[in-house]
N, C-alpha and C positions, 0 to 999 in steps of 0.2 A: 505491497500499497504506500501510496506516495505522499510523505507528511512536508509542509511546508511551515514555516514559522517567518510569525510578520513583526517584525521592531519597531517599524513607524508605517505610516498611509503609504507612504513612496514604498517601501520593501511591498505592502503590500498589493500595489497597482501592478510594479512592475512583477511579481510573481506569479499574479492573476494573469498579467498578460502573457506569460511565458507558460504557465501551463493552458490556457485557453488555446495557445501557439502549437503547443507539442503536443495534444489532444484533441481530435473534432469530438462531433458530438456524437452519441453513442446511436447506434444503429439498430432497429427494430427488423427481426427476418421473422415471417410466419414460413416454417412447411405442412401443408397439409394434402393430404389423400384423398380425392373430392369423392371416392368412391366409383365408378363406372355405372353401379345399377345391378351389372349380375358378374361374378367371378367366371365364368365361362364354364364351372364346372360340371354341367351338360353334357359341352362340347370335348372337356378332357376326356369324360367317362368315357363319351362314346369315342374317342380316338383312341383312349387304351383298351379296352375291351370291346371291339367290334360286335354286333349281333345285328341279323335281322329283326328282334323285336324292338332295338333300339339303335337306331342311326344318325349319323350326324346329320340328316336333315328331319329327325325328330327332336334333336336338340337342340337344335337354331327357333325350332317353330317352340320349344318351350323357352328359350331366351326370349324370342320376342315377347309372348305373353308374359314373363315376368318382369321384361319392360315396363310396357303397357300397363300390365296392372297394380303391380308392385312395386316398383321404383321409386314412383315419385319425383323423379328427376328434376323439374323445376321449381316445386316447392321445397324437394331439402338443398337449392343453390339460394334460394332465397331466406331461408335461417339462415345458413351458411354467413350470406353476405352481410347480415343485419347482425353476426357476431363478429364479424372481420369488421364494422363499421364501427362496432363498440371499440374492440381494439385497439383499432389504427394502425398496425407495424406499417413499415416503411417500405417495406418489400417482402414478397406473397411468392414463394416457390411452390407450384400445385404439382401433384403426380394425378394420371388415371383423369384426366381434364378432356373427357371422350366425345366423337361425335358420332351417332349413331345414326342411322338411316334403315327406317323398317318398310320394304316392299310390299303393303299389302295387295290382297289377290281382290279384296270386296271393292266398289264404287270409293268416289274422294273422301277423302282426301287420299288417294293411292301411296302417296308416303310420310310417314311420319320422321320427323328429324328433332333430334335432340342434342342439342349445343349445347356442353357444358360450359364453356369458357363464355358463349354470347350470352348466356340467360345471366352467368353471372357476375360481367362488366352489368347487364343492365342493371340488375338488381343490387350492386352496389352506388351505381349509379342514383337510384330511385333511393335509395340510404341518404341522399345528402354525400357518401366520400368515395368519389370516382376514384380509378384507378385505372392507368395504361399499362398498354401493353410493352413491355421490352423483348420480348422474343419467345417466340414460339417452338416447339424440339415436335416435329410430326415423328413419331416410332414409330405404329402400325397401320396397314390400311390393308383390311382383311373384308371381303364380302365370300358371303357362303348361302347356298338356297337352301329353303326349307321344303314339307311338303304344303302344308297351310296358308303359310307365308313363302312369297315370291321368294325374298334374300332379305339378309339383313347383311350389313354393313356397317361392320367397325373401326373407326380410327381413333387409336390411341395416341395422347402428347403430351407433355411437358409444358408449364408455362410459365414465364417470369412479367412478375407486375410489381409497377412501382406506384406509391399514390401519386394521383394523379396534381397535387400541390406543392410541391416537392420539385425540386429543379438546383439548376446550379445555382452561388458553388456549395450549398445545405448538403444535396445529393444529385449524382450523376453517375450514367457509367458511360462505359470506355470498351474497346476490345471484346466490344457480345459476340458467340458465338455460338450453336445447336451443334452435337455431335451424335452421332449413332456411335455406339459402342461395334468392334470389330467383330468379338463374340456373340453371334447368334444362335440363339437355341432353336433348333430343328425342332419342330414339334405336329411327327405324321405327316410329315411334309409339308408343315406348313410353317414358314420363318418368321419366328417371334423376337424382333426385335427389342433394345433397349437403350436410350438413350441419357445424355448428359446435359446442361448447359452451363455456358462458364461466361463469365462478365468480371472488369474492373471497375467495383466499386466507390468512386472518387465522395468523400465527403471533407469539407474544409483542406486543408493540405495534404490526407491522408487518403491512401487507399489501400484496399484487400482486394485478393481474389474469391469472388464468390464461386461455386457448383455446386450444381441443383441435380438432383438424379433420381432414378428407379430404378431398381435392379432387378432382372428378372426373378422371380417369384420361384421357388423351391416348389416339387411336387412330390409328396408322399409313396415311395417306393419308385422315382423317376431320378438316380442321379447325376443323370446327365443335367439337371436343371439346374443342381448345385454348383456342379464344376461349371457350367457357363456363367454365373454367378461370381463364382469366385475370380473366373478369366477378368469379366468385368471389371471389378475392382482392384486387379492388379493393372489392369488395361488403363485407368482410372489412377493408381498412386504414382505410374511411370510419366502421364500426361502431364502431371506436375511435378515432375524431379527438378526440375530447373527453375522454378518459380523460387525469386528472391521475396516478394513480398507478402505480406500477413493471409493466410488464408482459411475461409469457412469452406466446408463442405456440407451441404444438408440435402434429404432426402427419405424416401421412405426404401429401405437397402433389404428388404426382407428378411432380415438377418438379425434376429434376437441379442440384443446388445446383453441382455440380461444372461445370457448362457443357460435356453432353460431346456426340457429337451423338448418342447412341442415341433409344429410344421418347421419351425421357420430357425431351427438347432442349425446353422449353419455357420463356420469360420468367420466368414466376410466381417464381419464388425469390428472381431480381435484383431484382422490382418492389418486393417483400417488403421486402427489404433498401433501394431506395432510399427509402420510406419512412421512412427511419429507425429499422428494426429489423435491427441485425447478428445475421449467423446464428452460430449459439454456436459450432459445429463449427471454424470459421478462429481463432478467437477462443483456446481450448484445446488447437488441435494444428498444430503442421509442416508446412508445404506438402507435407512428402513424404508423410501421411497424410491417404489421400480420406477414409477413413472410408466406407467404400463398404454399404450399406444393402440393398442388392437386384439381383441377385433370388439366394436362395440354393439354387431350382431351381426349374423350368420343370415348368408342369403341363398338362392339356387336351392334351395328343401324344395322336391318333389311335392305336388297337387295330391292330394286335395290339402295339402297345408297351405298357408299363404305366402309361400316363397320365403317370407322374410320372419327370422324370430330375437327378438335381444340373447343379447351373449354379456358374459363376466371378458371384458381384456385379462389375457396371460402373456401379453407380449411388448419388449421396446424396441419394435422398427423401425420408426420414424426419428430419425437422429440428425445430432448436429455432431462433425467435428471441428477442430480448430488447429492450427498451429502460428503461434507467434503474433496472436490479438489477447484483447483483455477482455476475458468474459464479465459482462456484467451482471447478467439471470441469465434463466430460461424456467419455461410453465409450461403446461398441456393446455389445449383450447379446446372446449366441449363447444356443443350446439345442437342439443337437446330439440327435437322436433315437437312433443308432443301430439305425435299422428306416429305411423308405419311407413318407415323404420323410423325406430326411435331418435335417433340420431342424424344430423346433419349427413355424417360418413362414417363408415363402421371405425373409421382410423380418427384418432384425435388428431389434433392438429399440436405443435410444437413451436411456442414463440422461444426466442431465443436474443439476446442484447448484449450489439459487440463494442467495446469500444477503440475503433484502431487506434 
């Protein structure tokens, strides 16, 4: 902790000026997985266990039914926007910012479109706390035919937003890039990519590198998914090896930093820490607070269930890592809906504050 002793009014003024020049204003960053509205578990099951009784086309029909009847994407986005507007983080890093096109076989409207990014930005503007897009990371774009629906198209994206009222010299960006990992998970002949965003964040006369990512999900019984996730983390560490400014890495890593034995018990979170990037949550909380972020509800339940059911979180997979920057604090951001699903996302958001 910096200590400044003041002997006179003059020394107070000078010391204050030096401190203000030496440290920029704190920067608050939210990482939030929006939840696409379906985990595509039906499709995963159909690919892993092909059967005439339950085909991929059947799985596509179920996915469309879940999205249309149970996901409540616009309503969840409105609740999430209201919560973001209350917290007002400077920067928002989003994962699973999905765009769905459901081509129906019934008369107009022939296509139902849910664009989570457009819906969220409009809802934030209605809250009088508008955000603007810094960049969008287009990760996957897949179309599959169904039986009772013509097709379902799924576009997966990450996005980086900044509060619209912020600008130079208070906060601005440079060297903004969108990346796709070389390590791609091939799932039953369907390539499933993951990506990351990098940007230099400038505040006052200081700057740091911000990286926002969403790594490949682990799949029980499919070790190749974990292998790809680890390869992506190694790729990210390698890409940052020559960075000389402070670094903040955030996102959904699909790796339980608590070291549990659940679905996301992968080595990835530990690998990043061993590379010299401490995880922020343990730096800002005692060991009695595990900071669990997932899952706040379960989805993809088979009918006649309502597709979605409340759950108790068991893992910390939404994470911040840092190198060479002062950590001010971190906290979970929850957005209860009061309807089904019970929260705006099955992931808690995490807000961390840094002083460059």
